C-alpha positions as CSV (number, residue, x, y, z in Angstrom):
1,M,-42.7,41.3,198.3
2,K,-46.3,40.5,197.5
3,R,-48.0,37.9,199.6
4,L,-50.3,35.3,197.8
5,A,-52.6,32.7,199.3
6,V,-52.9,29.3,197.6
7,V,-56.1,27.6,198.9
8,V,-56.3,23.8,198.5
9,Q,-58.1,20.9,200.2
10,R,-54.9,19.2,201.6
11,C,-51.2,19.7,201.1
12,G,-47.8,18.3,202.1
13,E,-44.7,16.7,200.7
14,N,-46.2,13.3,201.4
15,V,-49.7,14.0,200.2
16,I,-50.5,12.0,197.1
17,G,-52.9,13.6,194.6
18,G,-52.9,15.4,191.3
19,S,-54.4,18.8,192.3
20,E,-52.6,18.6,195.7
21,S,-49.2,18.0,194.0
22,Y,-49.9,20.7,191.5
23,A,-50.7,23.3,194.3
24,L,-47.5,22.6,196.1
25,A,-45.3,22.6,193.0
26,A,-46.9,25.8,191.8
27,S,-46.4,27.4,195.2
28,K,-42.7,26.5,195.2
29,V,-42.4,28.1,191.7
30,L,-44.2,31.3,192.8
31,S,-42.1,31.5,196.0
32,R,-39.2,32.7,193.8
33,H,-40.9,36.0,193.5
34,Y,-43.7,36.1,196.1
35,D,-44.3,35.3,199.8
36,I,-46.6,32.2,199.5
37,E,-49.0,30.9,202.2
38,I,-50.8,27.7,201.4
39,L,-54.2,27.6,203.2
40,T,-55.3,24.1,203.6
41,T,-56.7,21.5,206.1
42,T,-55.2,19.0,208.5
43,A,-56.5,16.1,206.3
44,K,-54.1,13.7,204.6
45,D,-56.5,11.0,203.4
46,H,-58.9,12.1,200.6
47,V,-61.5,9.4,201.3
48,T,-62.5,10.3,204.9
49,W,-60.6,13.7,205.3
50,D,-59.8,12.7,208.9
51,N,-57.6,15.2,210.8
52,Y,-54.1,13.9,210.5
53,F,-51.6,16.8,210.5
54,Q,-51.1,19.2,213.4
55,E,-53.1,22.4,213.1
56,G,-50.9,25.4,212.6
57,D,-48.0,26.5,210.4
58,E,-45.4,24.4,208.6
59,K,-42.4,26.4,207.2
60,V,-41.4,24.8,203.9
61,S,-38.8,27.5,202.9
62,D,-38.1,31.2,203.4
63,N,-41.0,32.3,201.2
64,L,-43.3,29.3,201.6
65,T,-45.5,28.4,204.6
66,I,-48.3,25.8,204.8
67,K,-51.2,26.9,207.2
68,R,-53.4,24.0,208.2
69,F,-56.9,24.3,209.7
70,R,-58.9,21.6,211.4
71,V,-61.6,19.7,209.4
72,D,-65.1,20.0,210.8
73,I,-66.9,17.9,208.3
74,G,-65.4,14.9,206.6
75,R,-66.9,12.5,204.1
76,S,-69.5,10.4,205.9
77,A,-72.2,7.8,205.0
78,Y,-74.6,10.8,204.8
79,W,-72.6,12.3,201.9
80,H,-72.6,8.9,200.1
81,K,-76.4,8.9,200.2
82,L,-76.5,12.4,198.8
83,D,-74.0,11.4,196.1
84,G,-76.1,8.3,195.2
85,L,-79.1,10.5,194.7
86,Y,-77.2,12.8,192.4
87,M,-75.5,10.1,190.5
88,S,-78.7,8.3,189.8
89,S,-79.9,11.3,187.8
90,I,-76.6,12.2,186.2
91,P,-75.1,8.9,184.8
92,I,-71.7,10.2,183.6
93,D,-70.7,7.0,181.8
94,F,-73.9,7.3,179.7
95,Y,-73.3,11.0,179.2
96,A,-69.7,10.4,178.0
97,N,-70.9,8.0,175.4
98,T,-73.8,9.8,174.0
99,A,-74.5,12.9,172.0
100,G,-77.2,15.2,170.7
101,K,-80.6,15.3,172.4
102,K,-79.8,12.5,174.8
103,R,-76.8,14.4,176.1
104,E,-78.7,17.7,176.3
105,K,-81.4,15.9,178.4
106,I,-78.7,14.8,180.9
107,L,-77.3,18.3,181.1
108,Q,-80.8,19.8,181.7
109,S,-81.4,17.3,184.4
110,A,-78.2,18.4,186.2
111,G,-79.2,22.0,185.8
112,Y,-82.5,21.4,187.6
113,M,-80.8,20.2,190.8
114,P,-81.9,22.4,193.7
115,L,-79.1,24.7,194.9
116,S,-79.8,23.7,198.5
117,F,-79.2,20.0,197.7
118,C,-76.0,20.9,195.8
119,E,-74.6,23.0,198.6
120,E,-75.4,20.2,201.1
121,W,-73.6,17.8,198.8
122,I,-70.5,19.9,198.6
123,K,-70.4,20.8,202.3
124,N,-70.6,17.1,203.3
125,E,-68.3,15.9,200.6
126,G,-65.5,17.4,202.7
127,P,-63.1,18.7,203.8
128,Y,-65.2,21.5,205.3
129,S,-63.2,23.7,207.7
130,K,-64.9,26.7,209.5
131,R,-61.6,28.0,210.7
132,L,-60.1,28.1,207.2
133,L,-63.1,30.0,205.9
134,Q,-63.0,32.4,208.9
135,F,-59.3,33.0,208.3
136,I,-59.9,33.9,204.7
137,R,-62.7,36.3,205.7
138,A,-60.5,38.0,208.4
139,N,-57.4,38.3,206.2
140,N,-58.6,39.7,202.9
141,E,-56.1,42.6,203.2
142,R,-53.2,40.3,204.0
143,Y,-53.0,38.9,200.5
144,S,-52.6,40.5,197.1
145,A,-54.4,37.5,195.5
146,F,-56.1,34.2,196.4
147,I,-55.4,31.3,194.1
148,F,-58.1,28.5,194.7
149,M,-57.1,25.0,193.6
150,T,-59.8,22.9,192.0
151,Y,-63.5,23.7,191.6
152,I,-65.1,20.8,193.4
153,Y,-64.3,21.1,197.2
154,A,-65.7,23.2,200.0
155,Q,-62.6,25.4,200.5
156,T,-63.0,26.7,197.0
157,Y,-66.8,26.9,196.8
158,F,-67.3,28.6,200.1
159,G,-63.9,30.3,200.1
160,V,-64.4,32.5,197.1
161,D,-67.4,34.0,198.8
162,E,-65.1,35.1,201.7
163,V,-62.9,37.3,199.4
164,A,-64.6,40.7,199.3
165,D,-62.5,42.0,196.3
166,K,-63.3,39.5,193.5
167,S,-60.5,40.9,191.4
168,K,-58.1,39.1,193.8
169,V,-59.7,35.7,193.0
170,F,-57.9,33.3,190.7
171,M,-59.0,29.7,190.1
172,I,-57.2,26.7,188.9
173,P,-60.4,24.7,188.4
174,T,-59.2,21.4,186.9
175,Y,-62.4,20.8,185.1
176,H,-62.9,17.4,183.5
177,N,-65.8,15.1,182.4
178,E,-67.2,14.0,185.8
179,S,-70.7,14.2,187.1
180,P,-70.3,17.0,189.7
181,V,-69.0,19.5,187.1
182,F,-72.6,19.8,185.8
183,M,-74.1,21.0,189.2
184,P,-75.6,24.5,188.7
185,I,-73.9,25.8,191.9
186,F,-70.5,25.9,190.1
187,R,-71.7,28.5,187.6
188,K,-70.9,31.1,190.2
189,Y,-67.3,30.8,189.1
190,K,-68.0,32.2,185.7
191,D,-66.7,35.7,186.6
192,C,-63.6,34.5,188.3
193,H,-60.3,34.6,186.4
194,Q,-59.8,30.9,185.6
195,L,-56.4,29.4,185.0
196,F,-56.6,26.3,182.8
197,L,-54.0,23.6,182.6
198,T,-54.6,22.7,179.0
199,A,-56.4,24.0,175.9
200,A,-58.7,20.9,176.1
201,E,-59.8,21.8,179.6
202,K,-60.6,25.4,178.5
203,K,-62.6,24.1,175.5
204,F,-64.5,21.6,177.7
205,A,-65.4,24.4,180.2
206,E,-66.6,26.8,177.5
207,E,-68.4,24.4,175.3
208,V,-69.9,22.0,177.8
209,V,-69.9,23.4,181.3
210,Y,-70.6,27.1,180.9
211,R,-71.8,27.2,177.3
212,S,-70.0,30.6,176.9
213,A,-66.6,32.2,176.6
214,L,-64.7,32.5,179.9
215,K,-62.2,35.0,181.4
216,G,-59.1,33.0,181.8
217,S,-55.6,31.9,180.8
218,I,-53.9,28.6,179.9
219,I,-51.0,28.2,182.3
220,G,-50.0,24.6,181.9
221,F,-47.5,23.3,184.4
222,G,-43.7,23.2,185.0
223,L,-41.3,20.8,186.5
224,P,-37.6,21.0,187.4
225,D,-35.9,18.7,184.9
226,K,-34.7,15.6,186.7
227,F,-33.8,13.5,183.7
228,A,-30.5,11.5,184.2
229,P,-28.5,11.8,181.0
230,G,-26.5,8.7,181.9
231,A,-29.5,6.5,181.2
232,S,-30.7,5.9,177.7
233,P,-34.2,7.4,177.3
234,G,-36.9,5.0,176.4
235,R,-34.6,1.9,176.6
236,L,-36.6,-1.3,176.3
237,K,-37.1,-2.9,179.7
238,N,-39.3,-5.8,180.7
239,Y,-42.0,-3.7,182.4
240,I,-44.6,-1.0,181.8
241,L,-45.5,1.4,184.6
242,Y,-48.6,2.9,186.2
243,A,-48.2,5.6,188.9
244,G,-51.2,6.9,190.8
245,R,-54.2,5.9,193.0
246,L,-55.1,2.3,192.6
247,E,-58.8,2.9,192.2
248,E,-61.5,2.0,189.7
249,N,-62.4,5.6,188.9
250,K,-58.8,6.1,187.7
251,G,-59.3,3.3,185.1
252,V,-57.0,0.9,187.0
253,L,-59.4,-2.0,187.1
254,E,-59.9,-1.8,183.3
255,L,-56.1,-1.5,182.9
256,F,-55.6,-4.7,185.0
257,K,-58.2,-6.6,182.8
258,F,-56.6,-5.4,179.6
259,F,-53.1,-6.3,180.8
260,E,-54.2,-9.7,181.9
261,H,-55.4,-10.4,178.3
262,Y,-52.1,-9.0,176.9
263,Y,-50.0,-11.0,179.4
264,A,-51.6,-14.3,178.4
265,N,-49.6,-14.1,175.1
266,N,-46.7,-11.9,176.3
267,R,-45.3,-13.3,179.6
268,K,-42.0,-11.5,179.4
269,I,-43.5,-8.1,180.2
270,K,-44.8,-7.1,183.6
271,L,-47.0,-4.2,184.9
272,I,-45.5,-2.4,187.8
273,T,-47.7,0.0,189.8
274,I,-46.7,2.9,192.2
275,G,-49.4,4.1,194.6
276,D,-52.1,2.9,197.0
277,G,-55.8,2.1,196.9
278,H,-58.2,-0.8,197.3
279,L,-57.1,-2.4,194.0
280,K,-53.7,-3.1,195.6
281,N,-55.4,-6.3,196.7
282,Y,-56.0,-7.4,193.1
283,R,-53.7,-10.3,192.4
284,H,-52.2,-11.4,189.1
285,E,-48.8,-13.0,188.4
286,G,-47.9,-10.3,185.9
287,I,-48.7,-7.3,188.2
288,E,-46.1,-6.1,190.8
289,Y,-47.1,-3.5,193.5
290,C,-44.5,-1.1,194.8
291,G,-46.8,1.0,196.9
292,Y,-45.5,4.4,197.9
293,V,-41.9,5.0,196.8
294,S,-39.5,7.9,197.1
295,E,-39.4,10.6,194.4
296,E,-36.0,9.3,193.2
297,K,-37.3,5.7,193.0
298,K,-40.4,6.8,191.1
299,L,-38.4,8.8,188.5
300,S,-36.0,5.9,188.1
301,L,-38.8,3.5,187.5
302,M,-40.3,5.9,184.9
303,Q,-37.0,6.4,183.1
304,N,-36.3,2.6,182.8
305,A,-39.8,1.5,181.9
306,A,-40.6,0.4,178.4
307,A,-43.7,2.6,178.5
308,F,-45.8,4.6,180.9
309,I,-49.6,3.8,181.1
310,H,-52.2,6.4,182.0
311,P,-55.6,4.7,182.0
312,S,-57.8,7.4,183.5
313,R,-60.8,8.8,181.6
314,F,-61.2,11.8,183.9
315,E,-58.1,14.1,184.0
316,S,-57.7,17.8,183.8
317,F,-53.9,17.7,183.1
318,G,-52.0,14.4,183.9
319,I,-48.9,15.4,185.9
320,V,-47.5,11.9,186.0
321,L,-47.7,11.7,182.2
322,I,-45.6,14.9,181.9
323,E,-43.1,13.4,184.5
324,A,-42.8,10.3,182.3
325,F,-42.1,12.5,179.3
326,M,-39.5,14.4,181.3
327,M,-37.8,11.1,181.9
328,G,-37.9,10.2,178.2
329,T,-40.5,7.5,178.4
330,P,-43.2,7.1,175.8
331,A,-46.8,6.5,176.9
332,L,-50.0,4.7,176.2
333,V,-53.1,6.6,177.4
334,N,-56.9,6.3,177.5
335,A,-58.2,8.1,174.4
336,R,-61.5,8.8,176.1
337,C,-59.7,11.4,178.1
338,E,-59.4,14.4,175.8
339,V,-56.6,16.0,177.9
340,L,-54.4,12.9,177.8
341,K,-55.0,12.3,174.1
342,E,-54.1,15.9,173.4
343,H,-50.7,15.4,175.1
344,I,-50.1,12.3,172.9
345,D,-51.3,13.9,169.7
346,N,-49.2,17.1,170.3
347,S,-46.1,15.2,171.4
348,G,-45.9,12.3,169.1
349,A,-44.6,10.4,172.1
350,G,-46.9,7.4,172.2
351,Y,-50.3,6.1,171.5
352,S,-53.9,6.1,172.8
353,Y,-56.6,3.4,173.1
354,T,-60.3,3.2,173.3
355,D,-60.7,-0.6,173.9
356,R,-58.8,-3.7,174.7
357,N,-57.8,-4.5,171.1
358,E,-56.3,-1.0,170.7
359,F,-54.6,-1.3,174.1
360,C,-52.9,-4.6,173.0
361,S,-52.0,-3.5,169.5
362,N,-50.6,-0.2,170.6
363,L,-48.7,-1.7,173.4
364,D,-47.2,-4.1,170.8
365,K,-46.0,-1.0,168.9
366,L,-44.4,0.4,172.0
367,L,-42.6,-2.8,172.7
368,A,-41.7,-3.6,169.1
369,G,-38.1,-2.5,169.1
370,R,-35.4,-0.1,170.2
371,E,-35.4,2.1,167.1
372,S,-39.1,3.1,167.1
373,N,-39.1,3.4,170.9
374,S,-36.1,5.8,170.8
375,D,-37.9,8.1,168.4
376,L,-40.9,8.2,170.7
377,A,-38.6,8.8,173.7
378,A,-36.9,11.7,172.0
379,N,-40.4,13.2,171.2
380,A,-41.3,12.9,174.9
381,R,-38.2,14.8,176.0
382,S,-38.7,17.5,173.4
383,Y,-42.4,18.0,174.3
384,F,-41.4,18.4,178.0
385,E,-38.6,20.8,177.3
386,K,-40.6,23.0,175.0
387,N,-43.8,23.2,177.1
388,Y,-43.2,22.2,180.7
389,S,-39.9,23.6,181.9
390,I,-40.0,25.3,185.3
391,D,-38.8,28.6,183.9
392,S,-41.6,28.9,181.3
393,F,-44.2,27.9,183.9
394,Y,-42.9,30.6,186.3
395,E,-43.1,33.3,183.6
396,R,-46.7,32.3,182.8
397,L,-47.8,32.4,186.4
398,K,-46.1,35.7,187.1
399,G,-47.6,37.1,184.0
400,V,-51.1,36.2,185.2
401,V,-50.8,37.1,188.9
402,G,-48.8,40.3,188.3
């Protein structure tokens, strides 16, 4: 049985995060056919990267082991100063809302950033682990392939250099429209075999990030179907649902403001949130915080919601949206995120919005009645079954890795 390494910044059953969840789920799928070792750090928190888990091996199943290595450099005040310098020259909000020569000027500015500054930025962004990198260097022959998860963190940027045979390197980059993606240091990934989650991500990488065709495949994702047939998909309940980090860069503050406006004239509907973050302290009578919940509770809340809301502008895939579709729940997403809008357009399972008026009017459509909601719910289930079943994902992964 071939042994593969999946390299990701943090990982565990109780670690919340899009790329982290994807890495663990993909590893479980691959463990059907391969011996999988996840190489990661002892961090649990993505803000500080403090050492939390015990260093060493955690056996998840017969063919799946998590190997954790101590973090040497977390995210400090020094990194925030570096990030402030970079962000002052690469205003991503301005970039995202401009075009032509103005956009080109911003891209050129990013391209002029000194490599030494960029490497200092990524090393101190964390989590940087000397032992993880040393382990990769010393164990090149142990693995048939290395799959690096997400482009932006130190374990990927420095880790790919530790693999002598570059034909063994695969990357799941999760590119999306955020300031760091324009740093010139990431162009070194151009010759890696890149595994994209969506066609929109591949298009963004080729047209905006690299300005050229890339060697890669679109692998999507896959989930074990946990839909409960006994519950009517998309049945109209008195709440809409958000699941994810309660942070402004996830679009949550804008969501809260839009919902407040909607709630003023529609007091029968509530917004329920799953997850943690500093915006959990935001108070409004129509918003209910559940914090962390079990997987079963999360899926139950999804299936019984009138609609699922995904307000983020910066996503490379949107796992929770696919989970909501799996549970037969229509969605309302931020149209400024091309990936999320692509899911909506391709599925016919909801609507998108660009401003408060569209948010309110399209939420009205979702809540209008059982008949239209049931059609959207059926579209959600169909989209999941055709594109994101666990078996189809397994075949795509196996076809790429060999």
